[in-house]
C-alpha positions as CSV (number, residue, x, y, z in Angstrom):
1,X,0.0,0.0,0.0
2,X,2.9,2.4,0.7
3,X,4.3,2.3,-2.9
4,X,1.0,3.2,-4.6
5,X,0.4,6.0,-2.1
6,X,3.9,7.4,-2.6
7,X,3.4,7.2,-6.4
8,X,0.0,8.9,-6.2
9,X,1.3,11.7,-4.0
10,X,4.5,12.1,-6.1
11,X,2.4,12.3,-9.3
12,X,-0.1,14.8,-7.8
13,X,2.8,17.0,-6.6
14,X,4.5,16.8,-10.0
15,X,1.3,17.6,-11.9
16,X,0.5,20.5,-9.5
17,X,4.0,21.9,-10.0
18,X,3.6,21.7,-13.8
19,X,0.2,23.5,-13.5
20,X,1.4,26.2,-11.1
21,X,4.5,26.9,-13.2
22,X,2.5,27.2,-16.4
23,X,4.2,24.3,-18.2
24,X,0.9,22.8,-19.2
25,X,0.3,25.9,-21.4
26,X,1.7,25.1,-24.9
27,X,2.0,28.7,-25.8
28,X,4.3,29.3,-22.9
29,X,6.5,26.3,-23.9
30,X,6.6,27.4,-27.5
31,X,7.5,30.9,-26.3
32,X,10.5,29.4,-24.6
33,X,11.6,27.7,-27.8
34,X,11.1,30.9,-29.9
35,X,14.6,32.2,-29.4
36,X,14.4,34.8,-32.2
37,X,10.8,36.0,-31.6
38,X,9.0,36.8,-28.4
39,X,11.1,34.6,-26.1
40,X,9.5,33.6,-22.8
41,X,12.2,32.6,-20.2
42,X,9.6,31.0,-17.8
43,X,10.7,27.4,-18.6
44,X,14.3,28.3,-18.0
45,X,13.4,29.4,-14.4
46,X,11.4,26.2,-13.9
47,X,14.3,24.1,-15.0
48,X,16.8,26.1,-12.9
49,X,14.4,25.8,-9.9
50,X,14.4,22.0,-10.4
51,X,18.2,21.8,-10.1
52,X,18.5,22.3,-6.4
53,X,15.9,19.7,-5.3
54,X,17.5,17.2,-7.8
55,X,21.0,17.8,-6.5
56,X,19.8,17.3,-2.9
57,X,17.9,14.1,-3.9
58,X,21.0,12.6,-5.5
59,X,23.1,13.5,-2.5
60,X,20.5,11.9,-0.2
61,X,20.1,8.8,-2.4
62,X,23.8,8.1,-2.4
63,X,23.7,7.9,1.4
64,X,20.7,5.6,1.6
65,X,21.0,1.8,1.6
66,X,17.6,1.4,0.0
67,X,14.7,3.6,-0.9
68,X,11.9,4.3,1.6
69,X,9.1,2.7,-0.4
70,X,10.9,0.0,-2.5
71,X,13.2,-2.9,-1.8
72,X,16.0,-1.5,-3.9
73,X,17.0,1.4,-6.2
74,X,16.3,0.9,-9.9
75,X,18.6,3.4,-11.5
76,X,19.4,3.5,-15.2
77,X,22.8,2.5,-16.4
78,X,25.0,4.9,-18.4
79,X,25.2,4.1,-22.0
80,X,27.1,5.7,-24.9
81,X,25.3,8.1,-27.2
82,X,24.2,6.1,-30.2
83,X,21.9,6.6,-33.2
84,X,18.8,5.4,-31.5
85,X,19.3,7.9,-28.7
86,X,19.9,10.8,-31.1
87,X,16.9,9.9,-33.2
88,X,14.7,9.5,-30.1
89,X,15.9,12.9,-28.8
90,X,15.3,14.5,-32.1
91,X,11.7,13.1,-32.3
92,X,11.1,14.2,-28.7
93,X,12.3,17.7,-29.5
94,X,10.3,18.0,-32.7
95,X,7.2,16.8,-30.9
96,X,7.8,19.1,-28.1
97,X,8.2,22.1,-30.4
98,X,5.1,21.2,-32.5
99,X,2.8,20.5,-29.6
100,X,4.4,22.7,-27.0
101,X,4.0,19.9,-24.5
102,X,6.3,17.0,-23.4
103,X,4.8,13.9,-21.8
104,X,4.5,15.1,-18.2
105,X,2.7,18.4,-19.0
106,X,0.6,16.7,-21.7
107,X,-0.8,14.2,-19.2
108,X,-1.3,16.9,-16.6
109,X,-2.9,19.0,-19.2
110,X,-5.6,16.4,-19.8
111,X,-7.1,17.4,-16.5
112,X,-6.9,21.2,-17.2
113,X,-7.2,21.6,-21.0
114,X,-8.2,18.3,-22.6
115,X,-8.8,19.9,-26.0
116,X,-5.2,21.2,-26.1
117,X,-3.5,18.2,-24.5
118,X,-5.6,15.5,-26.0
119,X,-4.0,15.6,-29.5
120,X,-0.5,15.6,-28.0
121,X,-1.3,12.6,-25.8
122,X,-2.9,10.8,-28.7
123,X,0.2,11.4,-30.9
124,X,2.4,10.3,-28.0
125,X,0.4,7.0,-27.5
126,X,0.4,6.4,-31.2
127,X,4.2,6.8,-31.3
128,X,4.6,4.3,-28.4
129,X,2.3,1.8,-30.1
130,X,4.2,2.1,-33.4
131,X,7.5,1.6,-31.6
132,X,6.1,-1.5,-29.9
133,X,4.9,-2.8,-33.3
134,X,8.2,-2.2,-35.0
135,X,10.6,-3.2,-32.2
136,X,8.5,-5.6,-30.2
137,X,7.6,-5.6,-26.5
138,X,11.2,-6.5,-25.4
139,X,12.7,-3.4,-27.1
140,X,12.4,-1.2,-24.0
141,X,13.9,-3.8,-21.6
142,X,16.7,-4.6,-23.9
143,X,17.5,-1.0,-24.7
144,X,17.9,-0.1,-21.0
145,X,20.5,-2.8,-20.3
146,X,24.2,-1.9,-20.9
């Protein structure tokens, strides 16, 4: 019961942070990406504001034998940059620029502005389904192993 509750509270806190910071508003995100037009630095402040908590979280995690709500840490391994990573990053960036939403804000946006977030979430789900069809269900597990 502890893990689902921790996951729920974490997700609600993350979604609330996205909503309060305005990151579920595609025009704000597109404004950040518009470097030569009407640039909106809001997203830069949100990212900078996330650095301190993340630095603290990594420092605390390194001193812990195990997580509070799980039997062990499940941290990703470091892999070299390859073509799949570059292609995935490029697709993510193009989708982010076109929709003005990345996956977290898109899902949070479903609760606030479903007409704006819905197409982005549908495209995201379609892309995941296409990847599973092309690469099979094991692709994600294999790709995360060194």
